[in-house]
N, C-alpha and C positions, 0 to 999 in steps of 0.2 A: 413564568420564569423558566428560562432555558438553562438546563444543567450541563449540556455538552452535546457532542455529536454522537448519535446512537449508532449509525452505520453509514457506510459508503458502499455503493453497489456497482459491480462490474459485470458485463456480459463477457463470457470467456469462450474461446474457441476450443480449448482442450482442458477439461475440468481437472483431470488428474495432474497434468503438468502445472496448472495454476495452483492447486492445493499444495503440491510438492514445493513449488517456489516459495509461497508464503510461509509454509512450515519451516523449510530449511533456511531461508534467508532471515526470517524474523521471529521464528518460534511460535507463530500463531497456530492454535489448535482447532481442528474441526469440532464445532459445537453440536450441530444438528443439521438435518436435511429436511426440507419441505418438499412435498410432492404436489403435482398439479391435480386437477379434477379427475384425471385418468389414473392417478397413482404413480405417474412417472416422475423421476427426480426433476426438480424445478430450480431450487435454490439451495446452495450449501452455505451455512453460516460459519465463519471463522472468528474465533474469539481474540480480540485485540487486548481487551481488559474486561473486568467484570461486567461492565455495561456498554462496551463499545465493540462493534463487530464490522467485518467486511462480508458483504453478501456477494457470492459468486453465482451468477445466473448462467444456465446452460444456453449457449447460442443455438438458435434454431435455424439460422441462415448464416452463411459465411460472413465474418466480420470484415468490414471495409474501413480501413484506417485512413481517414482524410480529415484534415483540420476543420474544414467547413461543415462537417457533419455532426459535430458535437460541441458542447460548451465545456466539457471536462478539460481542466488544465493539468492538475496533478493531485496526488495524495501526499500529505506531509506527515511524517512520523517523528515525534519528538524522541530523541535518543540521548541517553546518558552515556558520557564518555565516547563520543562519536569516533574518534581515531581508533580506539580499541575495537569498537563494533565493526568498523569498516575492515580492519585487519582480519577479524574473524570471518567476515563475509568472503574476503579474498582467499583465505585459507580453504574455504569450502568450495572455491572455484567460481564464485560469482564475480562478474566484471562490472565495475561502475561505468555509468554513461558519462559522468563528469566527476572529477576529483573534488576533494574537500577544499573549500575556499571560505573566506570570511565574506558573508553577504552584506549588502548595503544596509540591512536592518541590524547589523552587528551580531549576527549569528553564524556559527559554522554550519556549512551545508554541503551536501554532495548529492548525486543523483544516480538512480538505478532504474531499469525498466522491468516490468513483469513480463511473463511470456507472451502477452498480447501487445506489448509495446507501450503499456500505460506508464507514464513517468511517475516515479515516487521520489520525493525529496526526503532525505534523511537529515535532520536538523538538531543541533544542540544549541540551546540558548546561550549566548555569550554574556559576559559580565555587564556589558553595556547594551543589551538587547532592547531595541525600541519597544517591543511588545510588553516588556516588564517594567517600563518606566511609569511612574505615577502620573 
């Protein structure tokens, strides 16, 4: 039985910049660090909820962002009161990649990128959300 998504993992080019982004934009807290076999920092865990995390891996080589090199599409975060959440982001100086719209699935959505350009969808289920229909 699947209970949910445990974590999503990203390789990041600047760990401190990425931690700051996820903390300031979304309030995620650093939970713990895992070291590699040599004791060097390897993965930083950020807590999304009690059992859900984002893993940030230290990039050992420069990251190359090309659509044909990955199957990653985006991370989607469910947001309560999306308009207020976005207003708070903008007051903190974050810039949306795409503004709030009503999506084809009847949900409000907008987009922001993390420091490595990974797209993040911010979504609030609408009253007619296709995902919530029986």
